C-alpha positions, 0 to 999 in steps of 0.5 A: 525435497518436493512434497504434496499437501493439502491446503489444510497443512499449508502453514506459514515458513512453507515455501510453495512452488505450485498449486496442483488442486484448485477450483479456479485458475488462481496463480500464484508466485513461489516463495515462502507463506507468512501469513495465515491471512493469505493461507486464509485466501489460497482456502477462500479461492478454491486451493485444495493442493499445493507442492512445497519445497521442504529444503527450502521451507522454514517449517516442515509439514507433518509427515502422516502416520502409518495408519493414516494415508495423506489426503487433502482432509488430512489435518494434523493438530500438533504440528512438529516444527523444525527451524534452522535459524542459520537458513537464509529466509526467503522472500515472502509469497508477494501477490498471491492473487492477481490484482483483478481478484483482489481490486473488487475487495479492495475497493469495497474495504477502500469505500468503507475506511473512507466512509468511517474516516469522513464521519470521524472527521465530521463528529470531531469538527462538530465537537462530538464524542468519537470512539477512534477504535473504529478506525482498528478495522481500516487498518487492518483490511488495508494490511491484509490486502497489501499483503494478498496483492499490494497493487490493489490498494496502491491503484485506489490512492490515484483517486483523487477528489478535492472534496474529500482530500482530508479523509483520503489523505489518512487512507492514503497514507496508510496504504503507502506506509504499508507498502513501504514498510512491508518493502523494507521488510518490517515485521508484520507486528510493526507494519500494522503499528505504522499503519494505525500511525498513518491513520491517526496522524492528521485527526487533529485537522478537524481542530484547526478551522477549515477556512485556513486549511483550504486557504488559496492564499499564502497564510499569515503568521498566526495561521501557520501556527493554528495549523501547525497545531494540528500535530497537539491536537491529533496526539491528543485525539490518539490517546483516546485510542486504547491500542495506542503504542509508542511507534503510533505516537511517533509517527503522529507526532513527528511527521512534519520533522525535517533532517535539518531541523527545520520541521516542527513541532519541536525541530527536532534534526536527523540523529533525533529521528527514528526511521518511522518518523523519516518514512512517515515524512517522506510518504506523507509529503508524497502523497500531498504533493499528488493530491487535488485540493480545493486550491490547486491540482495535484502534481504527477507522481513522477514531480513528486519523486522529483521533488523528494529526491531534490530535498536531501536535506529535509528527507533522508535520500537513501530512504527516498531512493528505496521509496522510489524502488517500492512504488515505481517511477510510474506507480500503479494506477498511474496512465502512461503513454507508450511508443505507438500512441497508445495509452496503458494502464500501469498494473504492477511495478518492476523493482529490478527494472522500474521504467519497465512495469507491467502495464494494460494497453487499453487506448489508442491516443492518436485516433482517440478511441478505446481499444481491446485491453492487452497486458504487457510486461514491458521488460519482455519487449526490449526496446521496441516499446516504451514508456514516453511518460504520464499523462493525466486522464483528463487530458483524454476525457478519461474517467479514472474511477470508471477506467479502474473498474472496468480495466480490472473487472474479473 
């Protein structure tokens, strides 16, 4: 049964079919609304009236009384909740807003988080007293952005700067962990713990001599031990965080453990490691491999994914496959070369057809010039148009940061 409700009546658990009245031209996918922040976003975007499917909803709307006709202003202070525990849960409303609409806010939040992480690291290196709780806002904004449109934050993890790797790595790992946990269906309360654990997992590197961390040649045995101590340093620093939970500790302490027991600090093996520990191990290595550092260039995402797949004794093979499905063979923010000598920016993954994501064509590689941008869903183009491979932005003198701002502007 379909029912028309106002935005004020929309509650988590309702199954939205379409928007009926709004001040913008926002488009959404059908599905269950899972969170209040998502509803707040719809309201901020000017949505006034929606259509819901009552039968597919986990929460029913309040029926207005005979004296009060339904209107956009009708608000019930005590909604009646009808829940059928046997009803199959529907998928959440993913990407409630477009990547273009979310990108500006996500970019501002990413930059703010990077500034906080940079300040925190620098203060720790100088031996100053710090307030680790400043990262609370960083974790929350990552979570909220990923739930509005996960592609916007994911795109930002593709921006690389060898001089800020230590700070970006924690932010990027937190974003990717949040996306992956959401993909795996973790409860939101657990996801934020994983997000915060990822933000805290490498704080201890600020206590390791920076010359060792940036050394371009092979480390000595003593230097390796010094690097490995960053895990203990991170744990000691995290204990100052008032919201620290056992799950966060698990992420911090075990992100360098491996299935075969070859990791550190305790040499734990498969059965001793939680799912959270296996997740952070995969994400941590993926971001480290794809990052630019002072002593090496990052490798392409597809090469990093191949490495993870080739190491089943180190990383959980099932989780690696799921991670690839989550971020895509060509993750969002990647530049790919198409048949016809065109370059395109990957905007959105396609989990049913990973090699055929949603893209935005922007460049003629043959004649070396920009062209009018055009969005395409490769899944709708059969075999006539396909990705030949990924390309490095610098191969065509492309400034990725500038490109993203230009291509994702609204």
